[in-house]
FIVOFI-397150 format. One line per 8 residues: number of its first residue (from 1); for each residue y, z, x of C-alpha. Coordinates in steps of 0.2 Angstrom, whole numbers, plus 5000, padded with zeros to 4 digits. Example, Ala and Ser with C-alpha at 12.3 -4.5 7.8 and 13.67 -1.06 7.14 Angstrom:
BEGIN
1 = 4978 5039 5062; 4995 5036 5068
This chain:
BEGIN
1 = 5000 5000 5000; 5017 4995 5007; 5030 5009 5008; 5046 5007 4998; 5055 5019 5009; 5068 5014 5021; 5062 5019 5038; 5070 5032 5049
9 = 5082 5025 5062; 5075 5027 5079; 5079 5043 5088; 5081 5052 5071; 5064 5060 5069; 5061 5076 5060; 5060 5091 5072; 5043 5094 5078
17 = 5047 5113 5076; 5054 5113 5058; 5056 5130 5051; 5044 5133 5036; 5052 5134 5018; 5049 5150 5008; 5032 5151 5000; 5031 5143 4983
25 = 5047 5133 4984; 5046 5114 4980; 5046 5110 4998; 5031 5120 5001; 5020 5114 4987; 5007 5101 4992; 5005 5084 4986; 4988 5078 4981
33 = 4980 5061 4986; 4964 5052 4983; 4958 5057 5001; 4964 5067 5016; 4967 5050 5025; 4978 5044 5011; 4989 5060 5013; 4990 5057 5032
41 = 4996 5039 5029; 5009 5045 5017; 5015 5058 5029; 5016 5045 5043; 5025 5032 5031; 5037 5046 5027; 5041 5048 5045; 5046 5030 5046
49 = 5030 5024 5055; 5024 5007 5053; 5020 4991 5063; 5024 4991 5081; 5022 5010 5082; 5009 5021 5090; 5002 5037 5084; 4993 5048 5097
57 = 4976 5055 5090; 4961 5063 5099; 4945 5055 5102; 4930 5065 5095; 4936 5063 5077; 4931 5054 5061; 4935 5036 5057; 4946 5043 5043
65 = 4960 5048 5055; 4963 5031 5064; 4960 5023 5047; 4975 5033 5040; 4986 5028 5055; 4981 5010 5053; 4985 5010 5034; 5003 5011 5039
73 = 5002 4996 5051; 5003 5008 5066; 4991 5008 5081; 4981 5024 5085; 4981 5029 5103; 4967 5040 5109; 4968 5056 5120; 4953 5065 5127
81 = 4947 5082 5122; 4946 5097 5134; 4931 5100 5145; 4926 5115 5136; 4934 5111 5119; 4932 5101 5103; 4951 5098 5102; 4964 5087 5111
89 = 4967 5091 5130; 4986 5093 5132; 4987 5084 5148; 4977 5069 5142; 4989 5069 5127; 5004 5069 5138; 4997 5054 5147; 4993 5045 5131
97 = 5012 5045 5125; 5021 5029 5128; 5039 5023 5122; 5030 5016 5106; 5023 5033 5102; 5031 5040 5086; 5020 5055 5081; 5005 5066 5086
105 = 4991 5070 5075; 4983 5087 5081; 4965 5090 5074; 4958 5108 5073; 4940 5103 5074; 4927 5114 5065; 4942 5126 5061; 4945 5130 5080
113 = 4963 5129 5085; 4970 5117 5096; 4982 5123 5111; 4997 5122 5099; 5010 5130 5111; 5008 5117 5124; 5006 5103 5112; 5022 5108 5104
121 = 5031 5108 5121; 5025 5090 5124; 5030 5084 5107; 5047 5092 5109; 5050 5085 5126; 5045 5067 5120; 5055 5069 5103; 5039 5067 5093
129 = 5034 5074 5076; 5018 5084 5075; 5006 5082 5060; 4991 5094 5059; 4974 5089 5053; 4968 5104 5044; 4953 5096 5035; 4942 5109 5043
137 = 4954 5124 5042; 4952 5138 5030; 4963 5152 5037; 4962 5152 5056; 4977 5159 5065; 4984 5157 5082; 4995 5171 5089; 4997 5176 5071
145 = 5003 5159 5065; 4992 5150 5053; 4986 5133 5057; 4997 5120 5048; 5012 5130 5051; 5017 5122 5068; 5021 5104 5064; 5032 5095 5052
153 = 5017 5093 5040; 4998 5095 5038; 4985 5087 5028; 4968 5092 5022; 4953 5086 5013; 4942 5091 4998; 4927 5079 5001; 4909 5084 5004
161 = 4907 5096 5019; 4924 5103 5019; 4928 5122 5016; 4934 5118 4998; 4925 5104 4989; 4933 5096 4974; 4923 5080 4973; 4935 5070 4983
169 = 4954 5071 4987; 4966 5078 4999; 4983 5085 5000; 4999 5085 5011; 5009 5100 5014; 5026 5096 5021; 5037 5109 5030; 5052 5097 5034
177 = 5063 5096 5018; 5070 5079 5021; 5052 5072 5024; 5046 5081 5008; 5059 5072 4998; 5054 5055 5005; 5035 5059 5001; 5040 5064 4984
185 = 5049 5048 4980; 5034 5038 4986; 5022 5049 4977; 5029 5044 4960; 5023 5027 4963; 5005 5033 4966; 4992 5030 4952; 4978 5040 4946
193 = 4960 5033 4949; 4953 5022 4936; 4943 5030 4922; 4927 5022 4929; 4931 5029 4946; 4935 5047 4939; 4918 5047 4930; 4909 5041 4945
201 = 4917 5056 4955; 4913 5068 4942; 4895 5063 4941; 4894 5064 4960; 4902 5082 4960; 4889 5088 4947; 4875 5081 4957; 4882 5089 4973
209 = 4882 5106 4964; 4865 5104 4957; 4856 5097 4972; 4864 5103 4988; 4856 5118 4996; 4853 5121 5015; 4834 5118 5013; 4838 5102 5004
217 = 4851 5096 5016; 4841 5082 5024; 4835 5074 5008; 4852 5075 4999; 4861 5068 5015; 4849 5053 5016; 4850 5050 4997; 4869 5051 4998
225 = 4870 5039 5012; 4859 5026 5004; 4868 5027 4988; 4885 5025 4998; 4878 5009 5006; 4874 5002 4989; 4891 5007 4982; 4884 5018 4969
233 = 4894 5033 4976; 4910 5035 4984; 4905 5038 5002; 4915 5047 5016; 4916 5031 5027; 4920 5013 5027; 4914 5000 5040; 4924 4996 5055
241 = 4929 4980 5048; 4934 4988 5031; 4944 5001 5041; 4955 4987 5047; 4961 4982 5030; 4972 4994 5019; 4961 5000 5005; 4968 5001 4987
249 = 4963 5019 4988; 4979 5022 4998; 4989 5019 4982; 4980 5033 4973; 4983 5051 4970; 4970 5064 4966; 4964 5065 4948; 4970 5080 4937
257 = 4952 5087 4936; 4949 5087 4954; 4967 5094 4957; 4963 5109 4946; 4946 5111 4955; 4954 5111 4972; 4967 5124 4966; 4953 5135 4959
265 = 4943 5133 4976; 4958 5138 4986; 4958 5155 4976; 4940 5157 4982; 4945 5156 5001; 4945 5174 5004; 4927 5175 4999; 4923 5159 5008
273 = 4931 5166 5024; 4922 5182 5023; 4905 5173 5022; 4910 5161 5036; 4914 5176 5047; 4897 5184 5043; 4887 5169 5047; 4897 5165 5063
281 = 4894 5183 5070; 4875 5182 5065; 4873 5165 5074; 4882 5172 5090; 4870 5187 5090; 4854 5178 5086; 4855 5162 5096; 4853 5165 5114
289 = 4845 5150 5122; 4851 5146 5140; 4852 5127 5135; 4864 5130 5121; 4882 5134 5122; 4892 5144 5109; 4910 5139 5106; 4924 5146 5117
297 = 4940 5150 5108; 4958 5151 5115; 4966 5168 5117; 4975 5174 5102; 4964 5164 5090; 4957 5172 5074; 4945 5159 5069; 4935 5155 5053
305 = 4923 5141 5056; 4921 5127 5043; 4904 5124 5052; 4898 5134 5068; 4897 5121 5082; 4884 5122 5097; 4883 5111 5112; 4864 5107 5115
313 = 4855 5098 5129; 4843 5087 5118; 4852 5083 5102; 4840 5070 5095; 4824 5080 5097; 4833 5096 5090; 4839 5086 5075; 4821 5079 5072
321 = 4814 5096 5073; 4827 5103 5061; 4823 5090 5049; 4805 5093 5050; 4807 5112 5047; 4821 5109 5033; 4834 5118 5043; 4852 5112 5040
329 = 4859 5106 5056; 4873 5093 5056; 4875 5080 5069; 4893 5075 5067; 4903 5070 5076; 4888 5059 5081; 4900 5046 5090; 4917 5048 5098
337 = 4924 5040 5082; 4911 5045 5069; 4901 5036 5063; 4906 5020 5073; 4896 5014 5088; 4898 5001 5101; 4910 4986 5098; 4914 4994 5081
345 = 4925 5006 5091; 4936 4993 5097; 4940 4988 5078; 4950 5005 5077; 4958 5003 5094; 4946 5014 5105; 4940 5007 5121; 4922 5014 5125
353 = 4922 5025 5141; 4941 5029 5140; 4938 5047 5134; 4923 5053 5143; 4924 5072 5137; 4924 5066 5119; 4909 5055 5122; 4900 5069 5131
361 = 4904 5081 5116; 4897 5068 5103; 4881 5067 5113; 4878 5086 5113; 4886 5093 5097; 4877 5100 5082; 4883 5112 5069; 4876 5125 5057
369 = 4883 5129 5040; 4894 5144 5036; 4897 5140 5017; 4892 5153 5004; 4876 5144 4999; 4870 5149 5016; 4858 5164 5014; 4859 5179 5025
377 = 4842 5176 5032; 4846 5158 5038; 4854 5163 5055; 4837 5170 5060; 4828 5154 5054; 4840 5143 5064; 4838 5154 5079; 4819 5153 5079
385 = 4821 5134 5081; 4836 5134 5093; 4830 5148 5105; 4814 5137 5109; 4826 5125 5118
């Protein structure tokens, strides 16, 4: 969807350190979109970003992020992640910035915080706006500040596998008042999904609620992917070729029913966080294999994991055994720009071999569930499998 907004004049970007508006003011209320990537594209368009511009993002991410950038006509430019991290390395980010760079998208992978103080310094020095990817966040703080409160705006997602599942959808939370006004003006032109699409999404949501259990993870996952390939369900990903074209989804807002569901889900976050903390603590205590590395967190982080990530030495064999034993163990991000492989990566601007840390992490990462359907005996079952490696 083309923006009807007049772009910012060069050199007049919103401040990367905008002060947040008071809670519950119109500037603080989120705008809901059909997907998280649609919210990202709307934020970038509101920043005046379009053809000829670059947006710095991290490798070791989902194709939805570069797709959101490319929907504006801009080009994603990739920075590597840290050697012991799931998030962007500040020095690699600094090297990725060029005169064409207009913004930085900072991802908080699995709910673990990126090194925001240093990233904000880099952004300030370059005069760039920071947009936070909070799709995995459900309340993590860094030095007492919640994720999403550092940049001019943040976006999140309510798709399958996220902390709050509404069926589909995403939202943009904008802290810069002028940027918020521009998004609100464009938002008026966004349409609701068709009735047919809304019915499809409601049926998907009902099926998800009925069928998804950790012990059924592998069967449900396989069925979902097969139905997605057939077009019978709205999948999470499009092909590399499709990602180069702006989908009609980028002109849609979230349905009313899913918006109400997302609001209700937000109210359950304290209980979701509590269960996540219990699961993460249990995993740390129970899993003790010398070939498996637990996540390291930055000083000052109070982290709630959307999933609990582990670095392993024999990922394919471990996943095969987990499937055989019906233990939920996710493989994402399976590739450096999940789920693209080989030459598909070039379709979204990634040059294979350019971000070695991200590629290494994709080859070794698995993650365990922390959601409330995870029973309290599950960490011990998972540990029995993992501690054999």
